[in-house]
PDB file of N, CA, C and O in Angstrom:
ATOM      1  N   MET A   1     118.099  83.566  88.717  1.00  0.00           N
ATOM      2  CA  MET A   1     116.565  83.241  89.766  1.00  0.00           C
ATOM      3  C   MET A   1     115.412  83.869  88.872  1.00  0.00           C
ATOM      4  O   MET A   1     115.371  85.053  88.537  1.00  0.00           O
ATOM      5  N   SER A   2     114.572  82.989  88.570  1.00  0.00           N
ATOM      6  CA  SER A   2     113.269  83.708  87.375  1.00  0.00           C
ATOM      7  C   SER A   2     111.896  83.895  88.395  1.00  0.00           C
ATOM      8  O   SER A   2     111.664  83.145  89.343  1.00  0.00           O
ATOM      9  N   SER A   3     111.125  84.944  88.032  1.00  0.00           N
ATOM     10  CA  SER A   3     110.313  85.471  88.699  1.00  0.00           C
ATOM     11  C   SER A   3     109.246  84.401  88.968  1.00  0.00           C
ATOM     12  O   SER A   3     109.162  83.620  88.020  1.00  0.00           O
ATOM     13  N   PRO A   4     108.295  84.097  90.113  1.00  0.00           N
ATOM     14  CA  PRO A   4     107.482  82.993  90.017  1.00  0.00           C
ATOM     15  C   PRO A   4     106.397  83.913  88.688  1.00  0.00           C
ATOM     16  O   PRO A   4     106.344  85.085  88.314  1.00  0.00           O
ATOM     17  N   LYS A   5     105.769  82.825  88.364  1.00  0.00           N
ATOM     18  CA  LYS A   5     104.304  83.225  87.241  1.00  0.00           C
ATOM     19  C   LYS A   5     103.281  83.733  87.627  1.00  0.00           C
ATOM     20  O   LYS A   5     102.585  83.293  88.543  1.00  0.00           O
ATOM     21  N   SER A   6     103.078  84.662  87.014  1.00  0.00           N
ATOM     22  CA  SER A   6     101.844  85.438  87.462  1.00  0.00           C
ATOM     23  C   SER A   6     100.747  84.554  87.066  1.00  0.00           C
ATOM     24  O   SER A   6     100.671  83.993  85.973  1.00  0.00           O
ATOM     25  N   ARG A   7      99.866  84.461  88.064  1.00  0.00           N
ATOM     26  CA  ARG A   7      98.149  83.851  87.988  1.00  0.00           C
ATOM     27  C   ARG A   7      97.462  84.136  86.847  1.00  0.00           C
ATOM     28  O   ARG A   7      96.609  83.348  86.439  1.00  0.00           O
ATOM     29  N   PHE A   8      97.767  85.383  86.142  1.00  0.00           N
ATOM     30  CA  PHE A   8      97.082  86.261  85.327  1.00  0.00           C
ATOM     31  C   PHE A   8      97.570  85.930  83.917  1.00  0.00           C
ATOM     32  O   PHE A   8      96.858  85.992  82.914  1.00  0.00           O
ATOM     33  N   GLU A   9      98.718  85.612  83.940  1.00  0.00           N
ATOM     34  CA  GLU A   9      99.371  85.492  82.532  1.00  0.00           C
ATOM     35  C   GLU A   9      98.262  84.908  81.652  1.00  0.00           C
ATOM     36  O   GLU A   9      97.877  85.478  80.631  1.00  0.00           O
ATOM     37  N   ASP A  10      97.778  83.773  82.082  1.00  0.00           N
ATOM     38  CA  ASP A  10      97.207  82.842  81.164  1.00  0.00           C
ATOM     39  C   ASP A  10      95.632  82.973  81.218  1.00  0.00           C
ATOM     40  O   ASP A  10      94.928  82.163  80.616  1.00  0.00           O
ATOM     41  N   SER A  11      95.086  84.033  81.968  1.00  0.00           N
ATOM     42  CA  SER A  11      93.901  84.410  81.974  1.00  0.00           C
ATOM     43  C   SER A  11      93.127  84.465  80.578  1.00  0.00           C
ATOM     44  O   SER A  11      93.600  84.271  79.458  1.00  0.00           O
ATOM     45  N   LEU A  12      92.000  84.734  80.883  1.00  0.00           N
ATOM     46  CA  LEU A  12      91.362  85.279  79.861  1.00  0.00           C
ATOM     47  C   LEU A  12      91.204  86.705  79.819  1.00  0.00           C
ATOM     48  O   LEU A  12      91.062  87.151  80.957  1.00  0.00           O
ATOM     49  N   THR A  13      91.172  87.778  78.725  1.00  0.00           N
ATOM     50  CA  THR A  13      91.079  88.925  78.600  1.00  0.00           C
ATOM     51  C   THR A  13      90.172  89.591  79.025  1.00  0.00           C
ATOM     52  O   THR A  13      89.327  88.830  79.496  1.00  0.00           O
ATOM     53  N   LEU A  14      89.775  91.005  79.152  1.00  0.00           N
ATOM     54  CA  LEU A  14      88.591  91.744  79.351  1.00  0.00           C
ATOM     55  C   LEU A  14      88.063  91.418  78.365  1.00  0.00           C
ATOM     56  O   LEU A  14      87.039  90.747  78.492  1.00  0.00           O
ATOM     57  N   GLU A  15      88.483  91.716  77.154  1.00  0.00           N
ATOM     58  CA  GLU A  15      87.835  91.927  75.879  1.00  0.00           C
ATOM     59  C   GLU A  15      86.985  90.475  76.023  1.00  0.00           C
ATOM     60  O   GLU A  15      85.774  90.451  76.247  1.00  0.00           O
ATOM     61  N   GLY A  16      87.875  89.189  75.847  1.00  0.00           N
ATOM     62  CA  GLY A  16      87.072  87.738  75.896  1.00  0.00           C
ATOM     63  C   GLY A  16      86.297  87.778  76.969  1.00  0.00           C
ATOM     64  O   GLY A  16      85.246  87.174  76.756  1.00  0.00           O
ATOM     65  N   LEU A  17      86.364  88.218  78.002  1.00  0.00           N
ATOM     66  CA  LEU A  17      85.483  88.458  78.979  1.00  0.00           C
ATOM     67  C   LEU A  17      83.990  88.915  78.536  1.00  0.00           C
ATOM     68  O   LEU A  17      82.933  88.285  78.581  1.00  0.00           O
ATOM     69  N   ARG A  18      84.274  90.229  78.093  1.00  0.00           N
ATOM     70  CA  ARG A  18      83.054  91.158  77.559  1.00  0.00           C
ATOM     71  C   ARG A  18      82.137  90.174  76.400  1.00  0.00           C
ATOM     72  O   ARG A  18      80.924  90.256  76.208  1.00  0.00           O
ATOM     73  N   GLU A  19      83.114  89.234  75.706  1.00  0.00           N
ATOM     74  CA  GLU A  19      82.212  88.497  74.566  1.00  0.00           C
ATOM     75  C   GLU A  19      81.702  87.606  75.027  1.00  0.00           C
ATOM     76  O   GLU A  19      80.580  87.420  74.557  1.00  0.00           O
ATOM     77  N   LYS A  20      82.131  86.625  76.088  1.00  0.00           N
ATOM     78  CA  LYS A  20      81.713  85.719  76.946  1.00  0.00           C
ATOM     79  C   LYS A  20      80.118  86.204  77.501  1.00  0.00           C
ATOM     80  O   LYS A  20      79.024  85.710  77.230  1.00  0.00           O
ATOM     81  N   ILE A  21      80.436  87.253  78.294  1.00  0.00           N
ATOM     82  CA  ILE A  21      79.321  87.915  78.845  1.00  0.00           C
ATOM     83  C   ILE A  21      77.875  88.322  77.982  1.00  0.00           C
ATOM     84  O   ILE A  21      76.701  88.268  78.349  1.00  0.00           O
ATOM     85  N   GLU A  22      78.533  88.784  76.583  1.00  0.00           N
ATOM     86  CA  GLU A  22      77.714  89.185  75.506  1.00  0.00           C
ATOM     87  C   GLU A  22      76.778  88.006  74.872  1.00  0.00           C
ATOM     88  O   GLU A  22      75.590  88.192  74.610  1.00  0.00           O
ATOM     89  N   HIS A  23      77.511  86.672  74.641  1.00  0.00           N
ATOM     90  CA  HIS A  23      76.825  85.418  74.075  1.00  0.00           C
ATOM     91  C   HIS A  23      75.698  85.057  75.382  1.00  0.00           C
ATOM     92  O   HIS A  23      74.478  85.133  75.235  1.00  0.00           O
ATOM     93  N   PHE A  24      76.308  84.697  76.536  1.00  0.00           N
ATOM     94  CA  PHE A  24      75.469  84.718  77.698  1.00  0.00           C
ATOM     95  C   PHE A  24      73.965  85.276  77.706  1.00  0.00           C
ATOM     96  O   PHE A  24      72.829  84.808  77.790  1.00  0.00           O
ATOM     97  N   ALA A  25      74.530  86.434  77.583  1.00  0.00           N
ATOM     98  CA  ALA A  25      72.767  87.545  77.405  1.00  0.00           C
ATOM     99  C   ALA A  25      72.298  87.008  76.109  1.00  0.00           C
ATOM    100  O   ALA A  25      71.252  86.359  76.130  1.00  0.00           O
ATOM    101  N   ASP A  26      72.873  87.167  75.054  1.00  0.00           N
ATOM    102  CA  ASP A  26      72.400  86.712  74.030  1.00  0.00           C
ATOM    103  C   ASP A  26      71.473  85.265  73.820  1.00  0.00           C
ATOM    104  O   ASP A  26      70.439  85.079  73.178  1.00  0.00           O
ATOM    105  N   ASP A  27      72.369  84.263  74.706  1.00  0.00           N
ATOM    106  CA  ASP A  27      71.933  83.173  74.511  1.00  0.00           C
ATOM    107  C   ASP A  27      70.528  83.153  75.236  1.00  0.00           C
ATOM    108  O   ASP A  27      69.764  82.266  74.856  1.00  0.00           O
ATOM    109  N   ARG A  28      70.074  84.019  76.242  1.00  0.00           N
ATOM    110  CA  ARG A  28      68.896  84.042  77.238  1.00  0.00           C
ATOM    111  C   ARG A  28      67.997  85.183  76.581  1.00  0.00           C
ATOM    112  O   ARG A  28      66.869  85.182  77.072  1.00  0.00           O
ATOM    113  N   ASP A  29      68.163  86.016  75.745  1.00  0.00           N
ATOM    114  CA  ASP A  29      67.423  87.020  75.089  1.00  0.00           C
ATOM    115  C   ASP A  29      67.456  88.010  76.182  1.00  0.00           C
ATOM    116  O   ASP A  29      66.504  88.785  76.279  1.00  0.00           O
ATOM    117  N   TRP A  30      68.610  88.092  77.167  1.00  0.00           N
ATOM    118  CA  TRP A  30      68.585  89.424  78.232  1.00  0.00           C
ATOM    119  C   TRP A  30      69.663  90.391  77.511  1.00  0.00           C
ATOM    120  O   TRP A  30      70.838  90.249  77.172  1.00  0.00           O
ATOM    121  N   HIS A  31      68.716  91.442  77.433  1.00  0.00           N
ATOM    122  CA  HIS A  31      68.950  92.799  77.217  1.00  0.00           C
ATOM    123  C   HIS A  31      68.609  94.076  77.642  1.00  0.00           C
ATOM    124  O   HIS A  31      68.575  94.227  78.864  1.00  0.00           O
ATOM    125  N   LYS A  32      68.400  94.843  77.082  1.00  0.00           N
ATOM    126  CA  LYS A  32      67.495  96.054  77.886  1.00  0.00           C
ATOM    127  C   LYS A  32      66.631  95.969  79.186  1.00  0.00           C
ATOM    128  O   LYS A  32      66.716  96.523  80.282  1.00  0.00           O
ATOM    129  N   GLU A  33      65.940  95.242  78.751  1.00  0.00           N
ATOM    130  CA  GLU A  33      64.931  94.635  79.837  1.00  0.00           C
ATOM    131  C   GLU A  33      65.243  94.165  81.113  1.00  0.00           C
ATOM    132  O   GLU A  33      64.505  94.075  82.093  1.00  0.00           O
ATOM    133  N   HIS A  34      66.492  93.858  80.982  1.00  0.00           N
ATOM    134  CA  HIS A  34      66.849  93.202  82.626  1.00  0.00           C
ATOM    135  C   HIS A  34      68.347  94.115  82.738  1.00  0.00           C
ATOM    136  O   HIS A  34      69.238  93.565  83.387  1.00  0.00           O
ATOM    137  N   LEU A  35      68.635  95.405  82.165  1.00  0.00           N
ATOM    138  CA  LEU A  35      69.437  96.049  82.703  1.00  0.00           C
ATOM    139  C   LEU A  35      69.126  96.876  83.818  1.00  0.00           C
ATOM    140  O   LEU A  35      70.055  97.585  84.206  1.00  0.00           O
ATOM    141  N   GLY A  36      67.877  96.970  84.521  1.00  0.00           N
ATOM    142  CA  GLY A  36      67.768  97.707  85.784  1.00  0.00           C
ATOM    143  C   GLY A  36      67.788  96.824  86.636  1.00  0.00           C
ATOM    144  O   GLY A  36      68.100  97.152  87.781  1.00  0.00           O
ATOM    145  N   GLU A  37      67.566  95.877  86.434  1.00  0.00           N
ATOM    146  CA  GLU A  37      67.807  94.493  87.632  1.00  0.00           C
ATOM    147  C   GLU A  37      69.584  94.578  87.685  1.00  0.00           C
ATOM    148  O   GLU A  37      70.176  94.966  88.692  1.00  0.00           O
ATOM    149  N   GLU A  38      70.131  94.237  86.695  1.00  0.00           N
ATOM    150  CA  GLU A  38      71.428  94.144  86.991  1.00  0.00           C
ATOM    151  C   GLU A  38      72.050  95.435  87.643  1.00  0.00           C
ATOM    152  O   GLU A  38      72.848  95.438  88.579  1.00  0.00           O
ATOM    153  N   LEU A  39      71.689  96.215  87.174  1.00  0.00           N
ATOM    154  CA  LEU A  39      72.170  97.945  87.884  1.00  0.00           C
ATOM    155  C   LEU A  39      71.853  97.214  89.249  1.00  0.00           C
ATOM    156  O   LEU A  39      72.723  96.667  89.927  1.00  0.00           O
ATOM    157  N   SER A  40      70.514  97.264  89.577  1.00  0.00           N
ATOM    158  CA  SER A  40      70.543  97.235  90.861  1.00  0.00           C
ATOM    159  C   SER A  40      71.040  96.007  91.786  1.00  0.00           C
ATOM    160  O   SER A  40      71.101  96.163  93.005  1.00  0.00           O
ATOM    161  N   ASP A  41      71.317  95.047  91.312  1.00  0.00           N
ATOM    162  CA  ASP A  41      72.630  94.213  91.948  1.00  0.00           C
ATOM    163  C   ASP A  41      73.839  94.678  92.235  1.00  0.00           C
ATOM    164  O   ASP A  41      74.412  94.397  93.288  1.00  0.00           O
ATOM    165  N   VAL A  42      74.300  95.380  91.389  1.00  0.00           N
ATOM    166  CA  VAL A  42      75.543  96.239  91.619  1.00  0.00           C
ATOM    167  C   VAL A  42      75.103  97.372  92.520  1.00  0.00           C
ATOM    168  O   VAL A  42      75.615  97.373  93.640  1.00  0.00           O
ATOM    169  N   LEU A  43      74.545  97.998  92.333  1.00  0.00           N
ATOM    170  CA  LEU A  43      74.043  99.077  93.581  1.00  0.00           C
ATOM    171  C   LEU A  43      74.083  98.550  94.928  1.00  0.00           C
ATOM    172  O   LEU A  43      74.782  98.963  95.855  1.00  0.00           O
ATOM    173  N   ILE A  44      73.021  97.320  94.936  1.00  0.00           N
ATOM    174  CA  ILE A  44      73.254  96.691  96.232  1.00  0.00           C
ATOM    175  C   ILE A  44      74.301  96.036  96.784  1.00  0.00           C
ATOM    176  O   ILE A  44      74.319  95.831  97.998  1.00  0.00           O
ATOM    177  N   TYR A  45      75.531  95.532  95.788  1.00  0.00           N
ATOM    178  CA  TYR A  45      76.793  95.091  96.162  1.00  0.00           C
ATOM    179  C   TYR A  45      77.535  96.271  96.752  1.00  0.00           C
ATOM    180  O   TYR A  45      78.165  96.186  97.806  1.00  0.00           O
ATOM    181  N   LEU A  46      77.424  97.501  95.949  1.00  0.00           N
ATOM    182  CA  LEU A  46      78.082  98.305  96.173  1.00  0.00           C
ATOM    183  C   LEU A  46      77.936  99.070  97.380  1.00  0.00           C
ATOM    184  O   LEU A  46      78.883  99.498  98.040  1.00  0.00           O
ATOM    185  N   VAL A  47      76.548  99.252  97.686  1.00  0.00           N
ATOM    186  CA  VAL A  47      76.044  99.830  99.158  1.00  0.00           C
ATOM    187  C   VAL A  47      76.865  98.990 100.266  1.00  0.00           C
ATOM    188  O   VAL A  47      77.643  99.444 101.105  1.00  0.00           O
ATOM    189  N   ARG A  48      76.444  97.480 100.023  1.00  0.00           N
ATOM    190  CA  ARG A  48      76.672  96.535 101.267  1.00  0.00           C
ATOM    191  C   ARG A  48      78.443  96.790 101.398  1.00  0.00           C
ATOM    192  O   ARG A  48      78.831  96.950 102.555  1.00  0.00           O
ATOM    193  N   LEU A  49      79.293  96.825 100.527  1.00  0.00           N
ATOM    194  CA  LEU A  49      80.684  96.614 100.250  1.00  0.00           C
ATOM    195  C   LEU A  49      80.874  98.204 101.201  1.00  0.00           C
ATOM    196  O   LEU A  49      81.498  98.082 102.255  1.00  0.00           O
ATOM    197  N   ALA A  50      80.425  99.451 100.890  1.00  0.00           N
ATOM    198  CA  ALA A  50      80.522 100.473 101.360  1.00  0.00           C
ATOM    199  C   ALA A  50      80.260 100.668 102.697  1.00  0.00           C
ATOM    200  O   ALA A  50      81.079 101.433 103.206  1.00  0.00           O
ATOM    201  N   ASP A  51      79.257 100.179 103.597  1.00  0.00           N
ATOM    202  CA  ASP A  51      78.901  99.876 105.006  1.00  0.00           C
ATOM    203  C   ASP A  51      79.938  99.004 105.420  1.00  0.00           C
ATOM    204  O   ASP A  51      80.388  99.117 106.560  1.00  0.00           O
ATOM    205  N   ARG A  52      80.395  98.105 104.596  1.00  0.00           N
ATOM    206  CA  ARG A  52      81.380  96.797 105.352  1.00  0.00           C
ATOM    207  C   ARG A  52      82.772  97.687 105.356  1.00  0.00           C
ATOM    208  O   ARG A  52      83.608  97.213 106.126  1.00  0.00           O
ATOM    209  N   CYS A  53      83.104  98.615 104.810  1.00  0.00           N
ATOM    210  CA  CYS A  53      84.267  99.433 104.946  1.00  0.00           C
ATOM    211  C   CYS A  53      84.205 100.947 105.443  1.00  0.00           C
ATOM    212  O   CYS A  53      85.118 101.759 105.296  1.00  0.00           O
ATOM    213  N   ASN A  54      83.005 101.186 106.041  1.00  0.00           N
ATOM    214  CA  ASN A  54      82.368 102.481 106.539  1.00  0.00           C
ATOM    215  C   ASN A  54      83.032 103.597 105.701  1.00  0.00           C
ATOM    216  O   ASN A  54      83.954 104.403 105.831  1.00  0.00           O
ATOM    217  N   ILE A  55      81.998 103.205 104.662  1.00  0.00           N
ATOM    218  CA  ILE A  55      82.358 104.407 103.742  1.00  0.00           C
ATOM    219  C   ILE A  55      81.336 104.948 103.577  1.00  0.00           C
ATOM    220  O   ILE A  55      80.407 104.254 103.163  1.00  0.00           O
ATOM    221  N   ASP A  56      81.079 106.558 103.863  1.00  0.00           N
ATOM    222  CA  ASP A  56      79.630 106.953 103.401  1.00  0.00           C
ATOM    223  C   ASP A  56      79.882 107.361 101.944  1.00  0.00           C
ATOM    224  O   ASP A  56      80.749 108.174 101.625  1.00  0.00           O
ATOM    225  N   LEU A  57      79.007 106.696 101.025  1.00  0.00           N
ATOM    226  CA  LEU A  57      78.844 106.913  99.813  1.00  0.00           C
ATOM    227  C   LEU A  57      78.553 108.485  99.263  1.00  0.00           C
ATOM    228  O   LEU A  57      79.162 109.143  98.420  1.00  0.00           O
ATOM    229  N   ALA A  58      77.538 108.769  99.971  1.00  0.00           N
ATOM    230  CA  ALA A  58      76.955 110.153  99.460  1.00  0.00           C
ATOM    231  C   ALA A  58      77.987 111.440  99.767  1.00  0.00           C
ATOM    232  O   ALA A  58      77.865 112.513  99.175  1.00  0.00           O
ATOM    233  N   THR A  59      78.915 111.210 100.672  1.00  0.00           N
ATOM    234  CA  THR A  59      80.033 111.917 100.992  1.00  0.00           C
ATOM    235  C   THR A  59      80.866 111.746 100.265  1.00  0.00           C
ATOM    236  O   THR A  59      81.428 112.659  99.659  1.00  0.00           O
ATOM    237  N   ALA A  60      81.173 110.390 100.142  1.00  0.00           N
ATOM    238  CA  ALA A  60      82.563 110.140  99.018  1.00  0.00           C
ATOM    239  C   ALA A  60      82.087 110.732  97.627  1.00  0.00           C
ATOM    240  O   ALA A  60      82.944 111.315  96.964  1.00  0.00           O
ATOM    241  N   ALA A  61      80.860 110.641  97.148  1.00  0.00           N
ATOM    242  CA  ALA A  61      80.634 110.741  95.943  1.00  0.00           C
ATOM    243  C   ALA A  61      80.788 112.723  95.627  1.00  0.00           C
ATOM    244  O   ALA A  61      81.253 113.302  94.645  1.00  0.00           O
ATOM    245  N   LEU A  62      80.301 113.182  96.656  1.00  0.00           N
ATOM    246  CA  LEU A  62      80.309 114.624  96.635  1.00  0.00           C
ATOM    247  C   LEU A  62      81.787 115.074  96.430  1.00  0.00           C
ATOM    248  O   LEU A  62      82.125 115.933  95.615  1.00  0.00           O
ATOM    249  N   ARG A  63      82.770 114.286  97.398  1.00  0.00           N
ATOM    250  CA  ARG A  63      84.097 114.684  97.464  1.00  0.00           C
ATOM    251  C   ARG A  63      84.363 114.573  95.882  1.00  0.00           C
ATOM    252  O   ARG A  63      84.794 115.512  95.212  1.00  0.00           O
ATOM    253  N   LYS A  64      84.067 113.368  95.400  1.00  0.00           N
ATOM    254  CA  LYS A  64      84.830 113.333  93.650  1.00  0.00           C
ATOM    255  C   LYS A  64      83.971 114.139  92.830  1.00  0.00           C
ATOM    256  O   LYS A  64      84.530 114.627  91.848  1.00  0.00           O
ATOM    257  N   MET A  65      83.128 114.321  92.936  1.00  0.00           N
ATOM    258  CA  MET A  65      82.783 115.552  92.208  1.00  0.00           C
ATOM    259  C   MET A  65      83.016 116.582  92.271  1.00  0.00           C
ATOM    260  O   MET A  65      82.889 117.256  91.250  1.00  0.00           O
ATOM    261  N   ASP A  66      83.439 117.158  93.417  1.00  0.00           N
ATOM    262  CA  ASP A  66      84.480 118.537  93.802  1.00  0.00           C
ATOM    263  C   ASP A  66      85.806 118.134  92.760  1.00  0.00           C
ATOM    264  O   ASP A  66      86.093 118.759  91.739  1.00  0.00           O
ATOM    265  N   LYS A  67      86.435 117.085  93.225  1.00  0.00           N
ATOM    266  CA  LYS A  67      87.810 117.121  92.664  1.00  0.00           C
ATOM    267  C   LYS A  67      87.913 116.615  90.886  1.00  0.00           C
ATOM    268  O   LYS A  67      88.991 116.713  90.300  1.00  0.00           O
ATOM    269  N   ASN A  68      86.765 116.127  90.233  1.00  0.00           N
ATOM    270  CA  ASN A  68      86.279 116.201  89.312  1.00  0.00           C
ATOM    271  C   ASN A  68      86.060 117.792  88.531  1.00  0.00           C
ATOM    272  O   ASN A  68      86.564 118.162  87.471  1.00  0.00           O
ATOM    273  N   ALA A  69      85.388 118.348  89.197  1.00  0.00           N
ATOM    274  CA  ALA A  69      84.981 120.248  88.930  1.00  0.00           C
ATOM    275  C   ALA A  69      86.559 120.902  88.552  1.00  0.00           C
ATOM    276  O   ALA A  69      86.770 121.772  87.707  1.00  0.00           O
ATOM    277  N   ILE A  70      87.686 120.161  89.510  1.00  0.00           N
ATOM    278  CA  ILE A  70      88.785 120.837  89.399  1.00  0.00           C
ATOM    279  C   ILE A  70      89.545 120.450  88.451  1.00  0.00           C
ATOM    280  O   ILE A  70      90.041 121.234  87.642  1.00  0.00           O
ATOM    281  N   LYS A  71      89.706 119.339  88.441  1.00  0.00           N
ATOM    282  CA  LYS A  71      90.333 118.378  86.802  1.00  0.00           C
ATOM    283  C   LYS A  71      89.579 118.677  85.768  1.00  0.00           C
ATOM    284  O   LYS A  71      90.123 118.958  84.700  1.00  0.00           O
ATOM    285  N   TYR A  72      88.257 118.672  85.888  1.00  0.00           N
ATOM    286  CA  TYR A  72      87.514 119.294  84.249  1.00  0.00           C
ATOM    287  C   TYR A  72      86.704 120.458  84.490  1.00  0.00           C
ATOM    288  O   TYR A  72      85.584 120.268  84.963  1.00  0.00           O
ATOM    289  N   PRO A  73      86.992 121.347  84.304  1.00  0.00           N
ATOM    290  CA  PRO A  73      86.080 122.461  84.296  1.00  0.00           C
ATOM    291  C   PRO A  73      85.141 122.555  83.414  1.00  0.00           C
ATOM    292  O   PRO A  73      85.254 121.824  82.430  1.00  0.00           O
ATOM    293  N   ALA A  74      84.064 123.384  83.492  1.00  0.00           N
ATOM    294  CA  ALA A  74      83.084 122.706  82.402  1.00  0.00           C
ATOM    295  C   ALA A  74      83.058 123.684  81.687  1.00  0.00           C
ATOM    296  O   ALA A  74      82.378 123.628  80.663  1.00  0.00           O
ATOM    297  N   ASN A  75      83.896 125.052  82.053  1.00  0.00           N
ATOM    298  CA  ASN A  75      84.257 125.739  80.523  1.00  0.00           C
ATOM    299  C   ASN A  75      85.406 125.678  79.642  1.00  0.00           C
ATOM    300  O   ASN A  75      85.775 126.507  78.809  1.00  0.00           O
ATOM    301  N   LEU A  76      86.039 124.284  80.041  1.00  0.00           N
ATOM    302  CA  LEU A  76      87.052 123.886  79.279  1.00  0.00           C
ATOM    303  C   LEU A  76      86.363 122.518  78.741  1.00  0.00           C
ATOM    304  O   LEU A  76      86.354 122.224  77.545  1.00  0.00           O
ATOM    305  N   VAL A  77      85.990 121.998  79.400  1.00  0.00           N
ATOM    306  CA  VAL A  77      85.530 120.300  78.888  1.00  0.00           C
ATOM    307  C   VAL A  77      83.874 120.505  78.581  1.00  0.00           C
ATOM    308  O   VAL A  77      82.990 120.844  79.368  1.00  0.00           O
ATOM    309  N   ARG A  78      83.798 120.206  77.283  1.00  0.00           N
ATOM    310  CA  ARG A  78      82.211 119.935  76.572  1.00  0.00           C
ATOM    311  C   ARG A  78      81.922 118.907  75.566  1.00  0.00           C
ATOM    312  O   ARG A  78      82.000 118.934  74.338  1.00  0.00           O
ATOM    313  N   VAL A  79      81.544 117.927  76.455  1.00  0.00           N
ATOM    314  CA  VAL A  79      81.226 116.594  75.548  1.00  0.00           C
ATOM    315  C   VAL A  79      79.691 116.352  75.641  1.00  0.00           C
ATOM    316  O   VAL A  79      78.920 116.435  76.597  1.00  0.00           O
ATOM    317  N   SER A  80      79.489 116.002  74.242  1.00  0.00           N
ATOM    318  CA  SER A  80      78.057 115.790  74.147  1.00  0.00           C
ATOM    319  C   SER A  80      78.021 114.233  73.990  1.00  0.00           C
ATOM    320  O   SER A  80      78.495 113.516  73.109  1.00  0.00           O
ATOM    321  N   SER A  81      77.342 113.947  75.071  1.00  0.00           N
ATOM    322  CA  SER A  81      76.788 112.458  75.374  1.00  0.00           C
ATOM    323  C   SER A  81      75.683 111.521  75.184  1.00  0.00           C
ATOM    324  O   SER A  81      74.715 112.138  75.629  1.00  0.00           O
ATOM    325  N   THR A  82      75.408 110.747  74.907  1.00  0.00           N
ATOM    326  CA  THR A  82      73.836 110.073  74.537  1.00  0.00           C
ATOM    327  C   THR A  82      74.257 108.493  74.551  1.00  0.00           C
ATOM    328  O   THR A  82      75.192 107.891  74.024  1.00  0.00           O
ATOM    329  N   ILE A  83      72.907 107.977  75.576  1.00  0.00           N
ATOM    330  CA  ILE A  83      73.099 106.656  75.012  1.00  0.00           C
ATOM    331  C   ILE A  83      71.883 106.237  74.309  1.00  0.00           C
ATOM    332  O   ILE A  83      70.691 106.471  74.505  1.00  0.00           O
ATOM    333  N   LYS A  84      72.676 105.385  73.224  1.00  0.00           N
ATOM    334  CA  LYS A  84      71.825 104.841  72.283  1.00  0.00           C
ATOM    335  C   LYS A  84      71.239 103.660  72.578  1.00  0.00           C
ATOM    336  O   LYS A  84      71.979 103.037  73.339  1.00  0.00           O
ATOM    337  N   GLY A  85      69.893 102.850  72.233  1.00  0.00           N
ATOM    338  CA  GLY A  85      69.653 101.613  72.584  1.00  0.00           C
ATOM    339  C   GLY A  85      69.514 101.033  71.728  1.00  0.00           C
ATOM    340  O   GLY A  85      69.275  99.829  71.830  1.00  0.00           O
TER     341      GLY A  85
END
């Protein structure tokens, strides 16, 4: 008995999707100046999804920060992180 074929087996990879998005943005000269708008779209959809699912994002974020503080203690985890533009 053969297992059913996954719908995703022949689909685009995440790297392929990233490349397509990069080309899409390059073709339109969409770069840093549009980032604020795009991040705002993501935030709007996230807030709407949280509302529909009855999730208090502020409380969820604080709980996640507490978990991360235990998982990654500051005295043991130090990373220099910068965003270059």
